[in-house]
N, C-alpha and C positions, 0 to 999 in steps of 0.2 A: 504494500500500500504506500503510495507516495506520501511523504511528509507525516507519516503516522505508523505506529507499530500496533500489533495486536493487543498488547498489554494496555496501552493508553486507551484504545477503543473499548476494551473490556471494562476498564475502570469507569469510563464515561457512561457506558450503557448501564452499569450497575448503580452508579451514583444517581442516575436519573430514574432508577427503578424501572428500566425498560427490560423486558424479557427476564424477569427475576428468577424464573425457574428453568430457563433454557440452559441445558448443559453446554459448556464451551470446551472444546478440545483445541489445544495449540499444536501447530506443526512448526517446529522450531529447531534450530541448531543448538540451542541452550539446553543441554540435557545433563549437566552435572547434577549429582544428587541434591546438592544444596539449592540449585535453581529449580529443580522439579518440586522440591519441598515448598519453596517459596510460592510457586504457582498454585500448588494444592492448598496451601494456607490461605490464598486469595480466593479460593472457591473454584478454581479451574478443575474441570472433571478429569482431564487427562492430558498427557503430552505424547505426541508422536514425533520421533526424531527425523530430521532431514538427513539424509536422503532415505526415504522410506521405499518399501517394495510395493508398487501399485497392485500387485496380485494378492497381497495380504492386507491391504488398507481397510477394506470393509470388515474383515475379521478383527483387526486391531480396534477399530471404532466400536464394534459390537462388544468386545471385551470391556472396553472402558465404560460403556453405557449399561453393561450387565445384560446384554441380549443373549438369548440362547440361540445359537446358530447351528 
């Protein structure tokens, strides 16, 4: 996203109480355990690391959201 990152957008949406129950999954290169913990503490549902495997992306999302596939 030009001039913005996912975290700032997430914070803005949550601060305005927009989509308060919509789970958010980040696709990011920031996957150190401390960073992932920080995201989870913010309420992020899950993190998928770049470069991800497109053939398993749906399965990863399903696991984060607790879907039974």
